[in-house]
N, CA, C and O atoms as a printed pandas DataFrame, in Angstrom:
     atom_number atom_name residue_name chain_id  residue_number  x_coord  y_coord  z_coord
0              1         N          MET        A               1   -1.546   31.487   17.799
1              2        CA          MET        A               1   -0.901   31.882   16.710
2              3         C          MET        A               1    0.458   31.602   17.372
3              4         O          MET        A               1    1.487   31.611   16.697
4              5         N          ARG        A               2    0.461   31.459   18.130
5              6        CA          ARG        A               2    2.298   30.289   18.704
6              7         C          ARG        A               2    2.149   29.301   18.364
7              8         O          ARG        A               2    2.930   28.624   17.696
8              9         N          TRP        A               3    0.848   28.947   18.857
9             10        CA          TRP        A               3    0.825   27.168   18.904
10            11         C          TRP        A               3    0.775   26.612   17.686
11            12         O          TRP        A               3    1.012   25.417   17.511
12            13         N          SER        A               4    0.536   27.233   16.966
13            14        CA          SER        A               4    0.143   26.642   15.627
14            15         C          SER        A               4    2.172   26.982   14.951
15            16         O          SER        A               4    2.852   26.127   14.385
16            17         N          VAL        A               5    2.601   28.344   15.262
17            18        CA          VAL        A               5    3.395   27.905   14.874
18            19         C          VAL        A               5    4.941   26.966   15.575
19            20         O          VAL        A               5    6.038   27.143   15.045
20            21         N          ILE        A               6    4.855   26.483   16.186
21            22        CA          ILE        A               6    5.311   25.559   17.635
22            23         C          ILE        A               6    4.510   23.672   16.624
23            24         O          ILE        A               6    4.872   22.496   16.580
24            25         N          TYR        A               7    3.738   24.220   16.235
25            26        CA          TYR        A               7    3.145   22.309   15.484
26            27         C          TYR        A               7    3.231   22.459   14.331
27            28         O          TYR        A               7    3.330   21.391   13.728
28            29         N          ILE        A               8    3.243   23.783   13.408
29            30        CA          ILE        A               8    4.242   23.444   12.183
30            31         C          ILE        A               8    5.793   22.984   12.064
31            32         O          ILE        A               8    6.238   22.202   11.224
32            33         N          GLU        A               9    6.783   23.882   13.464
33            34        CA          GLU        A               9    8.028   23.448   13.172
34            35         C          GLU        A               9    8.101   21.547   13.869
35            36         O          GLU        A               9    9.033   20.894   13.398
36            37         N          ASN        A              10    7.219   20.833   14.844
37            38        CA          ASN        A              10    7.048   19.938   15.219
38            39         C          ASN        A              10    6.667   18.681   13.874
39            40         O          ASN        A              10    7.157   17.560   13.734
40            41         N          THR        A              11    5.612   19.397   13.016
41            42        CA          THR        A              11    5.228   18.783   11.519
42            43         C          THR        A              11    6.887   18.777   10.990
43            44         O          THR        A              11    7.237   17.599   10.919
44            45         N          GLU        A              12    7.781   19.514   10.679
45            46        CA          GLU        A              12    8.176   19.654    9.594
46            47         C          GLU        A              12    9.540   18.789   10.066
47            48         O          GLU        A              12   10.146   18.294    9.116
48            49         N          LEU        A              13   10.212   18.492   11.639
49            50        CA          LEU        A              13   10.662   18.516   11.827
50            51         C          LEU        A              13   11.025   16.196   11.704
51            52         O          LEU        A              13   11.955   15.403   11.559
52            53         N          LYS        A              14    9.162   16.219   11.945
53            54        CA          LYS        A              14    8.653   15.009   12.393
54            55         C          LYS        A              14    9.157   14.302   10.251
55            56         O          LYS        A              14    9.716   13.273    9.874
56            57         N          GLU        A              15    8.645   15.374    9.549
57            58        CA          GLU        A              15    9.035   15.158    8.128
58            59         C          GLU        A              15   10.525   14.608    7.912
59            60         O          GLU        A              15   10.779   13.634    7.204
60            61         N          ILE        A              16   11.618   15.471    8.718
61            62        CA          ILE        A              16   13.084   15.677    8.228
62            63         C          ILE        A              16   13.119   14.022    8.680
63            64         O          ILE        A              16   13.463   13.190    7.841
64            65         N          THR        A              17   12.787   13.664    9.886
65            66        CA          THR        A              17   13.386   12.723   10.836
66            67         C          THR        A              17   12.207   11.671    9.790
67            68         O          THR        A              17   12.583   10.568   10.187
68            69         N          GLU        A              18   11.179   11.387    8.849
69            70        CA          GLU        A              18   10.794   10.078    8.400
70            71         C          GLU        A              18   11.586   10.066    6.662
71            72         O          GLU        A              18   11.953    9.047    6.078
72            73         N          THR        A              19   11.685   11.489    6.133
73            74        CA          THR        A              19   12.704   11.508    4.722
74            75         C          THR        A              19   14.291   10.836    5.491
75            76         O          THR        A              19   14.802    9.947    4.810
76            77         N          LYS        A              20   14.937   11.145    6.611
77            78        CA          LYS        A              20   16.587   10.250    7.295
78            79         C          LYS        A              20   16.181    8.705    6.842
79            80         O          LYS        A              20   16.650    8.089    5.885
80            81         N          HIS        A              21   15.335    8.316    7.646
81            82        CA          HIS        A              21   14.591    7.106    7.786
82            83         C          HIS        A              21   14.813    6.734    6.517
83            84         O          HIS        A              21   15.840    6.149    6.173
84            85         N          GLU        A              22   13.689    7.106    5.585
85            86        CA          GLU        A              22   13.770    6.310    4.279
86            87         C          GLU        A              22   15.036    5.901    2.918
87            88         O          GLU        A              22   15.000    5.114    1.972
88            89         N          HIS        A              23   16.138    6.934    3.446
89            90        CA          HIS        A              23   17.292    6.717    2.806
90            91         C          HIS        A              23   18.388    6.048    3.552
91            92         O          HIS        A              23   19.490    5.891    3.026
92            93         N          LEU        A              24   18.043    5.521    5.140
93            94        CA          LEU        A              24   18.726    4.032    6.027
94            95         C          LEU        A              24   18.407    2.789    5.312
95            96         O          LEU        A              24   18.942    1.739    5.668
96            97         N          GLN        A              25   17.778    2.814    4.567
97            98        CA          GLN        A              25   16.719    1.163    4.089
98            99         C          GLN        A              25   17.938    0.781    3.357
99           100         O          GLN        A              25   18.574    1.429    2.525
100          101         N          MET        A              26   18.146   -0.435    3.846
101          102        CA          MET        A              26   18.921   -1.388    2.598
102          103         C          MET        A              26   18.219   -1.568    1.510
103          104         O          MET        A              26   17.016   -1.825    1.479
104          105         N          PRO        A              27   19.342   -1.370    0.079
105          106        CA          PRO        A              27   18.378   -1.912   -0.820
106          107         C          PRO        A              27   17.838   -3.182   -0.484
107          108         O          PRO        A              27   17.616   -3.319    0.719
108          109         N          TRP        A              28   17.503   -4.367   -1.378
109          110        CA          TRP        A              28   17.103   -5.626   -1.549
110          111         C          TRP        A              28   18.155   -6.015   -1.606
111          112         O          TRP        A              28   18.610   -6.646   -0.652
112          113         N          TRP        A              29   18.998   -5.746   -2.873
113          114        CA          TRP        A              29   19.809   -6.528   -3.592
114          115         C          TRP        A              29   21.196   -6.561   -2.955
115          116         O          TRP        A              29   22.211   -6.952   -3.531
116          117         N          ASN        A              30   21.142   -6.202   -1.960
117          118        CA          ASN        A              30   22.329   -5.611   -0.544
118          119         C          ASN        A              30   21.980   -6.063    0.136
119          120         O          ASN        A              30   22.644   -5.834    1.146
120          121         N          LYS        A              31   20.860   -6.987    0.391
121          122        CA          LYS        A              31   20.833   -8.087    2.122
122          123         C          LYS        A              31   21.246   -9.257    2.038
123          124         O          LYS        A              31   21.055  -10.107    1.168
124          125         N          PHE        A              32   21.928   -9.286    3.147
125          126        CA          PHE        A              32   22.628  -10.973    3.043
126          127         C          PHE        A              32   20.798  -10.961    3.623
127          128         O          PHE        A              32   19.884  -10.938    2.798
128          129         N          THR        A              33   20.609  -10.978    4.771
129          130        CA          THR        A              33   19.221  -12.188    4.828
130          131         C          THR        A              33   17.432  -11.287    4.560
131          132         O          THR        A              33   17.044  -10.126    4.686
132          133         N          PHE        A              34   16.963  -12.230    4.266
133          134        CA          PHE        A              34   15.475  -11.852    4.375
134          135         C          PHE        A              34   14.541  -12.701    5.721
135          136         O          PHE        A              34   14.683  -13.746    6.355
136          137         N          SER        A              35   13.453  -11.456    5.691
137          138        CA          SER        A              35   12.846  -12.370    6.459
138          139         C          SER        A              35   11.651  -13.056    5.057
139          140         O          SER        A              35   11.606  -12.858    3.843
140          141         N          VAL        A              36   10.627  -14.101    6.242
141          142        CA          VAL        A              36   10.096  -14.834    5.043
142          143         C          VAL        A              36    8.758  -13.920    4.246
143          144         O          VAL        A              36    8.101  -14.357    3.301
144          145         N          GLN        A              37    8.622  -12.931    4.727
145          146        CA          GLN        A              37    8.074  -12.191    3.863
146          147         C          GLN        A              37    8.431  -11.614    2.764
147          148         O          GLN        A              37    7.735  -11.765    1.759
148          149         N          GLU        A              38    9.720  -10.748    2.733
149          150        CA          GLU        A              38   11.171  -10.077    1.996
150          151         C          GLU        A              38   10.836  -11.221    1.252
151          152         O          GLU        A              38    9.926  -11.248    0.423
152          153         N          ALA        A              39   11.880  -12.575    1.665
153          154        CA          ALA        A              39   11.642  -13.424    0.579
154          155         C          ALA        A              39   10.789  -13.662   -0.168
155          156         O          ALA        A              39   11.058  -13.816   -1.359
156          157         N          SER        A              40    9.591  -13.759    0.268
157          158        CA          SER        A              40    8.336  -14.237   -0.950
158          159         C          SER        A              40    8.594  -13.227   -1.597
159          160         O          SER        A              40    9.168  -13.547   -2.638
160          161         N          GLU        A              41    8.382  -11.582   -1.448
161          162        CA          GLU        A              41    8.240  -10.952   -2.296
162          163         C          GLU        A              41    9.442  -10.532   -3.122
163          164         O          GLU        A              41    9.553   -9.475   -3.742
164          165         N          TYR        A              42   10.210  -11.390   -3.048
165          166        CA          TYR        A              42   12.259  -10.895   -3.744
166          167         C          TYR        A              42   11.790  -12.057   -4.555
167          168         O          TYR        A              42   11.918  -11.701   -5.727
168          169         N          PHE        A              43   11.200  -13.543   -4.505
169          170        CA          PHE        A              43   11.840  -14.354   -5.661
170          171         C          PHE        A              43   10.072  -14.948   -6.135
171          172         O          PHE        A              43    9.873  -15.954   -6.815
172          173         N          GLY        A              44    9.090  -14.138   -5.638
173          174        CA          GLY        A              44    7.747  -14.241   -5.880
174          175         C          GLY        A              44    7.098  -15.590   -6.038
175          176         O          GLY        A              44    6.309  -15.968   -6.903
176          177         N          PHE        A              45    7.754  -16.416   -4.710
177          178        CA          PHE        A              45    6.939  -16.856   -3.992
178          179         C          PHE        A              45    5.616  -16.653   -2.809
179          180         O          PHE        A              45    5.590  -15.609   -2.158
180          181         N          SER        A              46    5.076  -17.188   -2.700
181          182        CA          SER        A              46    3.792  -17.197   -1.570
182          183         C          SER        A              46    4.047  -17.141   -0.164
183          184         O          SER        A              46    4.019  -18.308    0.226
184          185         N          ASP        A              47    4.235  -16.529    0.600
185          186        CA          ASP        A              47    5.050  -17.329    2.211
186          187         C          ASP        A              47    4.858  -18.807    2.362
187          188         O          ASP        A              47    5.687  -19.678    2.099
188          189         N          LYS        A              48    3.795  -18.942    2.767
189          190        CA          LYS        A              48    3.320  -20.269    2.899
190          191         C          LYS        A              48    3.742  -21.622    1.752
191          192         O          LYS        A              48    3.390  -22.769    2.028
192          193         N          LYS        A              49    4.576  -21.289    0.385
193          194        CA          LYS        A              49    5.705  -22.079    0.277
194          195         C          LYS        A              49    7.168  -21.780    0.395
195          196         O          LYS        A              49    8.079  -22.540    0.065
196          197         N          ILE        A              50    7.299  -20.402    0.984
197          198        CA          ILE        A              50    9.094  -20.333    1.994
198          199         C          ILE        A              50    8.734  -20.903    3.135
199          200         O          ILE        A              50    9.593  -21.530    3.754
200          201         N          ARG        A              51    8.107  -20.859    3.377
201          202        CA          ARG        A              51    7.312  -21.876    4.632
202          203         C          ARG        A              51    7.717  -22.815    5.025
203          204         O          ARG        A              51    8.363  -23.134    6.023
204          205         N          LYS        A              52    7.185  -23.471    3.917
205          206        CA          LYS        A              52    6.688  -25.233    3.321
206          207         C          LYS        A              52    8.986  -25.576    2.963
207          208         O          LYS        A              52    9.672  -26.569    3.203
208          209         N          LEU        A              53    9.301  -24.435    2.452
209          210        CA          LEU        A              53   10.984  -25.108    2.173
210          211         C          LEU        A              53   11.392  -25.347    3.801
211          212         O          LEU        A              53   12.032  -26.336    4.157
212          213         N          ILE        A              54   11.024  -24.513    4.543
213          214        CA          ILE        A              54   11.849  -23.813    5.671
214          215         C          ILE        A              54   11.747  -25.090    6.349
215          216         O          ILE        A              54   12.677  -25.505    7.041
216          217         N          ASP        A              55   10.232  -25.997    6.123
217          218        CA          ASP        A              55   10.024  -26.498    6.928
218          219         C          ASP        A              55   10.733  -28.593    6.700
219          220         O          ASP        A              55   11.284  -29.345    7.504
220          221         N          GLU        A              56   10.407  -28.735    5.567
221          222        CA          GLU        A              56   11.172  -29.112    4.529
222          223         C          GLU        A              56   12.739  -29.487    4.372
223          224         O          GLU        A              56   13.145  -30.553    3.909
224          225         N          ASN        A              57   13.556  -28.413    4.843
225          226        CA          ASN        A              57   14.870  -27.946    4.895
226          227         C          ASN        A              57   15.501  -27.418    5.969
227          228         O          ASN        A              57   16.482  -26.675    6.012
228          229         N          GLU        A              58   14.590  -28.050    7.150
229          230        CA          GLU        A              58   15.236  -27.143    8.491
230          231         C          GLU        A              58   16.703  -26.859    8.589
231          232         O          GLU        A              58   17.193  -25.777    8.913
232          233         N          ASP        A              59   17.356  -27.966    8.270
233          234        CA          ASP        A              59   19.144  -28.213    8.593
234          235         C          ASP        A              59   19.875  -27.364    7.640
235          236         O          ASP        A              59   21.011  -26.951    7.877
236          237         N          ALA        A              60   19.090  -27.051    6.342
237          238        CA          ALA        A              60   19.945  -26.503    4.701
238          239         C          ALA        A              60   20.793  -25.470    5.312
239          240         O          ALA        A              60   20.686  -25.298    6.526
240          241         N          ASP        A              61   21.401  -24.949    4.815
241          242        CA          ASP        A              61   21.883  -23.844    4.505
242          243         C          ASP        A              61   21.952  -22.443    4.114
243          244         O          ASP        A              61   22.736  -21.505    4.263
244          245         N          PHE        A              62   20.511  -22.723    3.401
245          246        CA          PHE        A              62   19.824  -21.329    3.559
246          247         C          PHE        A              62   19.645  -20.713    4.299
247          248         O          PHE        A              62   19.716  -19.492    4.432
248          249         N          ILE        A              63   19.355  -21.568    4.952
249          250        CA          ILE        A              63   18.373  -20.822    6.496
250          251         C          ILE        A              63   18.826  -20.643    7.739
251          252         O          ILE        A              63   18.835  -21.551    8.571
252          253         N          LEU        A              64   19.346  -19.145    8.021
253          254        CA          LEU        A              64   19.507  -19.232    9.535
254          255         C          LEU        A              64   18.714  -18.439   10.816
255          256         O          LEU        A              64   18.075  -17.388   10.768
256          257         N          TRP        A              65   18.959  -19.226   11.850
257          258        CA          TRP        A              65   17.878  -19.737   13.069
258          259         C          TRP        A              65   18.318  -17.828   13.258
259          260         O          TRP        A              65   19.312  -17.167   12.959
260          261         N          ASN        A              66   17.043  -17.514   13.870
261          262        CA          ASN        A              66   17.279  -16.624   15.035
262          263         C          ASN        A              66   16.052  -16.735   16.192
263          264         O          ASN        A              66   15.006  -16.117   16.389
264          265         N          GLY        A              67   16.781  -17.905   16.877
265          266        CA          GLY        A              67   15.554  -18.154   17.699
266          267         C          GLY        A              67   14.483  -19.283   16.738
267          268         O          GLY        A              67   14.561  -20.374   16.173
268          269         N          SER        A              68   13.803  -18.540   16.917
269          270        CA          SER        A              68   12.804  -19.700   16.437
270          271         C          SER        A              68   12.331  -19.182   14.990
271          272         O          SER        A              68   11.664  -19.712   14.102
272          273         N          ARG        A              69   12.983  -17.858   15.127
273          274        CA          ARG        A              69   12.670  -17.322   13.448
274          275         C          ARG        A              69   12.993  -17.171   12.303
275          276         O          ARG        A              69   13.408  -16.018   12.180
276          277         N          PRO        A              70   13.050  -17.913   11.025
277          278        CA          PRO        A              70   14.134  -18.423    9.922
278          279         C          PRO        A              70   14.499  -17.500    9.287
279          280         O          PRO        A              70   13.507  -16.911    8.857
280          281         N          ARG        A              71   15.513  -16.981    8.945
281          282        CA          ARG        A              71   15.693  -15.386    8.474
282          283         C          ARG        A              71   16.570  -16.712    6.935
283          284         O          ARG        A              71   17.052  -17.823    7.160
284          285         N          ILE        A              72   16.455  -15.899    5.350
285          286        CA          ILE        A              72   16.715  -16.637    4.251
286          287         C          ILE        A              72   17.633  -15.691    3.562
287          288         O          ILE        A              72   17.501  -14.596    3.016
288          289         N          LYS        A              73   19.091  -16.923    3.901
289          290        CA          LYS        A              73   20.430  -16.357    3.497
290          291         C          LYS        A              73   19.855  -15.948    1.887
291          292         O          LYS        A              73   19.400  -16.890    1.238
292          293         N          ARG        A              74   19.866  -14.705    1.302
293          294        CA          ARG        A              74   19.491  -14.950   -0.289
294          295         C          ARG        A              74   20.169  -15.046   -1.618
295          296         O          ARG        A              74   19.715  -14.903   -2.754
296          297         N          THR        A              75   21.824  -15.431   -1.025
297          298        CA          THR        A              75   22.636  -15.636   -2.187
298          299         C          THR        A              75   22.191  -17.308   -2.471
299          300         O          THR        A              75   21.780  -17.953   -3.436
300          301         N          LEU        A              76   22.483  -17.547   -1.235
301          302        CA          LEU        A              76   22.209  -19.419   -0.718
302          303         C          LEU        A              76   21.246  -19.953   -1.389
303          304         O          LEU        A              76   21.395  -20.920   -2.137
304          305         N          PHE        A              77   19.761  -19.137   -1.093
305          306        CA          PHE        A              77   18.522  -19.928   -1.447
306          307         C          PHE        A              77   18.969  -19.470   -3.055
307          308         O          PHE        A              77   19.713  -20.211   -3.697
308          309         N          GLU        A              78   18.647  -18.675   -3.418
309          310        CA          GLU        A              78   18.890  -18.206   -4.674
310          311         C          GLU        A              78   20.182  -19.583   -5.433
311          312         O          GLU        A              78   20.142  -19.758   -6.651
312          313         N          GLN        A              79   20.733  -20.031   -4.970
313          314        CA          GLN        A              79   21.691  -21.914   -5.510
314          315         C          GLN        A              79   20.719  -23.045   -5.554
315          316         O          GLN        A              79   20.686  -24.009   -6.319
316          317         N          PHE        A              80   19.757  -22.642   -4.344
317          318        CA          PHE        A              80   18.677  -23.711   -4.345
318          319         C          PHE        A              80   17.784  -24.006   -4.876
319          320         O          PHE        A              80   17.197  -25.077   -5.036
320          321         N          VAL        A              81   17.542  -22.422   -5.376
321          322        CA          VAL        A              81   16.363  -22.474   -6.082
322          323         C          VAL        A              81   16.638  -23.220   -7.200
323          324         O          VAL        A              81   15.919  -24.033   -7.781
324          325         N          ASN        A              82   17.877  -22.818   -7.465
325          326        CA          ASN        A              82   18.182  -23.236   -9.209
326          327         C          ASN        A              82   18.721  -24.307   -9.314
327          328         O          ASN        A              82   18.331  -24.905  -10.317
328          329         N          GLU        A              83   19.376  -24.784   -8.791
329          330        CA          GLU        A              83   19.548  -25.838   -8.746
330          331         C          GLU        A              83   18.601  -27.087   -8.150
331          332         O          GLU        A              83   18.818  -28.197   -8.637
332          333         N          LYS        A              84   17.560  -26.967   -7.121
333          334        CA          LYS        A              84   17.011  -28.297   -5.897
334          335         C          LYS        A              84   15.959  -27.967   -7.170
335          336         O          LYS        A              84   15.708  -28.989   -7.808
336          337         N          LEU        A              85   15.275  -26.726   -7.687
337          338        CA          LEU        A              85   13.553  -26.658   -7.751
338          339         C          LEU        A              85   13.664  -26.645   -9.039
339          340         O          LEU        A              85   14.682  -26.211   -9.578
340          341         N          THR        A              86   12.637  -27.117   -9.715
341          342        CA          THR        A              86   12.158  -27.551  -11.102
342          343         C          THR        A              86   10.767  -27.391  -11.954
343          344         O          THR        A              86   10.458  -27.247  -13.137
344          345         N          ALA        A              87    9.839  -27.537  -10.188
345          346        CA          ALA        A              87    8.073  -26.790  -10.209
346          347         C          ALA        A              87    8.118  -26.331   -8.452
347          348         O          ALA        A              87    8.749  -26.632   -7.439
348          349         N          ILE        A              88    7.112  -25.502   -8.835
349          350        CA          ILE        A              88    6.796  -24.760   -7.316
350          351         C          ILE        A              88    5.482  -25.143   -7.553
351          352         O          ILE        A              88    4.604  -24.879   -6.732
């Protein structure tokens, strides 16, 4: 009986920790940069299309390089899409 009480307490602690973590996530519209996958979900483009745009515009202002990993600056990429892209 004592073991089950400890298990229940550990489960409740885990649930509380997971709930706190969920509240700490920043909303998409407040993020400054996106990963390639986040950008593809946010803008509705495929991962391949985002990577192709990165490869074609490696020195563009909307890319922030974290080592060899690109991060997409949300507002600058929105401007790029509005001004430069006519078809995807």
